[in-house]
C-alpha positions as CSV (number, residue, x, y, z in Angstrom):
1,X,-0.1,0.4,0.0
2,X,2.7,2.6,0.8
3,X,4.6,1.5,-2.1
4,X,2.2,2.1,-4.5
5,X,1.0,5.4,-2.8
6,X,4.6,6.2,-3.1
7,X,4.8,5.9,-7.1
8,X,1.7,7.3,-7.6
9,X,3.0,10.6,-5.9
10,X,6.1,10.4,-7.7
11,X,4.3,10.4,-10.9
12,X,1.8,13.2,-9.8
13,X,5.4,15.2,-9.1
14,X,6.9,14.3,-12.3
15,X,3.4,15.3,-14.1
16,X,3.3,18.9,-12.4
17,X,7.0,19.4,-13.0
18,X,6.2,18.6,-16.7
19,X,3.2,20.9,-17.0
20,X,5.0,23.6,-15.4
21,X,8.0,23.0,-17.3
22,X,6.3,23.4,-20.5
23,X,4.0,26.2,-19.7
24,X,7.3,28.0,-18.4
25,X,9.1,27.5,-21.5
26,X,5.8,28.4,-23.9
27,X,5.5,31.3,-22.3
28,X,9.5,32.3,-22.0
29,X,9.4,31.8,-26.0
30,X,6.3,34.2,-26.6
31,X,7.7,36.3,-24.1
32,X,11.0,36.6,-25.7
33,X,9.6,37.1,-29.2
34,X,7.5,40.0,-28.1
35,X,10.0,41.5,-25.9
36,X,14.0,40.8,-27.0
37,X,15.7,43.5,-25.2
38,X,13.8,43.0,-21.9
39,X,14.0,39.3,-21.9
40,X,17.7,39.7,-22.7
41,X,17.7,41.7,-19.6
42,X,15.7,39.1,-17.3
43,X,17.5,36.0,-19.0
44,X,21.1,37.0,-19.3
45,X,22.2,33.5,-20.7
46,X,20.0,34.1,-23.4
């Protein structure tokens, strides 16, 4: 029981991380395209 609960918990974390990363990347891409100057200031590694 505890083992299956743990794996389910890990799956939930994995899904949340994936969704957050995808939404962040798409938002960052749109935002960087709209305003390269401020994007450069905000993300120096760009």
